[in-house]
N, C-alpha and C positions, 0 to 999 in steps of 0.2 A: 462586294468585297466586306463592308462593313457588318452586314447581316451574318455572313459567314463567320467573321471574327468574334461578333457577340454570341453566336450559337456555339461556337468552340470554346469560348470562356465559360459559357453556362455549362457546356458538358464537363469541361475540367473542373469547375466548382462542384458540380454533383458528384464526380468521381472523388473528389478529395473529401467531400462531406461523407460519403458513403464508406470511404475506407479510412475515416478517422480512427478507427481502432488500429489499423496496421501503423498509422502515423505516429500514434501515441504508444505504440507496443512497448514491452519491458526491454527488448533488445535496443532500443534507441533511447531509453531513459537513462539517468544517472545512477540508478540502482539496479541491483540484481535480486532475483528471486531466490529463495533458500527453502529447501525441504522441510517438512514438519521434523523428521528425526533429527537433521542436522540443527535446526532451531532449537529443539529440546535440549540437544547437548550442549549448544552454546548458552543457553539461558540456565541450565542446571549447573554449569560451571562458572557462573555468575559472569561470562564474557559478554553477555549482551542482556539488553532489557527488550520485553515485548510491550508494545503499545497497541492496544486493542481499541479500533476507531468504530465500532459499532455503536448503534443506539442503546439507551439504558435499557430498555425492555430486552433486548438481545443479550447484553451483560448480565441481567439478571436471572435469565434462563439458564446460562452457563457461560463460563469463562476460564482462562486459563490461570490456574492459582500464581499469584504474584505479578501478574500483568498490570500495566497501567492502563486505565481507562480514560481516554478523551475522545468523545465522538468526534467524527470527521468534520461536521459542520462547526464545532468549537475549536478545532485545531489551531487555527491562525491566531485566536485571541488567547490561547493557552500555551503558546511555544514556551513561555518562560518557565513553566513547569518541568520542561525537558532539558533546559539549559544545562543542568548538571551532567547530561548525557551527550552533549554537543560533540565531543570527540570519542564517545564511545559507540559500540554497535547497537543500533537500534533496528528492531524488527517489527515492522507494521504487520497488523492482523485484523480482517474482518470475517465476514462470513465465508466468502469463496475466493477472495482475492482482489476484486475490482476497486472497492473503496480503500483499501489499504494500499493500493499501487497509487492511487491519488494522493494519500497521505504521504507516502514514500517521496513522491514528486515534490510535494510542498516542503518537506523536511529538508531535502537535498538543495532546493532553492533557498531555504533559510540558513543554509551553511552548515547542516549537520554533515559531519564527515563520512560516516560509516553506516548508510542506511539499506536494509534489505526488505523484501516483502515476502510474507509466508506464502508460499506457493500453495494454493487451494484453500487457504484460510482455514477457519476453525473446523470446517467440514473435514479437510484433509487431515487436520491435527487428531479428531477424534477417529476417523477412519484407520489411523495409524496406531490407535490405541494407547495414545498419550493421554496423560492425566487432566481431567477438567473438574470444576467446581461447580 
C-alpha cells in the first residue's frame, strides 16, 4: 500500500509539474489579456501606461513609443518607479506575452489595481500595424 501511495503521489507531482502552464494560465490569474488594438486605444487616450519588461537589447531594437522600460528581472526592485500608476491601468508587454504575464502577476501581487497583459506581446502589436520606434 505504501509503495502504491508513493507511486501515486509521484505521478500526481509529475502531472502537476507538466501542467504547470495550465495551473498558472491567464484565466486563473488576477489580470486579463488585452488585444493590441484595444491596448493602443487605451494608451493613446492616456487611460493606460505600457510597461515593457523585455531586456535592454530587445528594447533598443524596437519598442512602443512612450512605454516604460523595466526588464522583468528588475521589476521587483524598481516597483517604486511605478507607484504613480498604482491605481491606473497598466499594460505589461514583452516579446510574445510570457514574461509580461509574469510581470502582471508580480504587479497584481504588489497591490497594483488594474493590470493587463498585452496579448501576443510586441510581435502581435507589430503584426497589427501599430507604431514602433
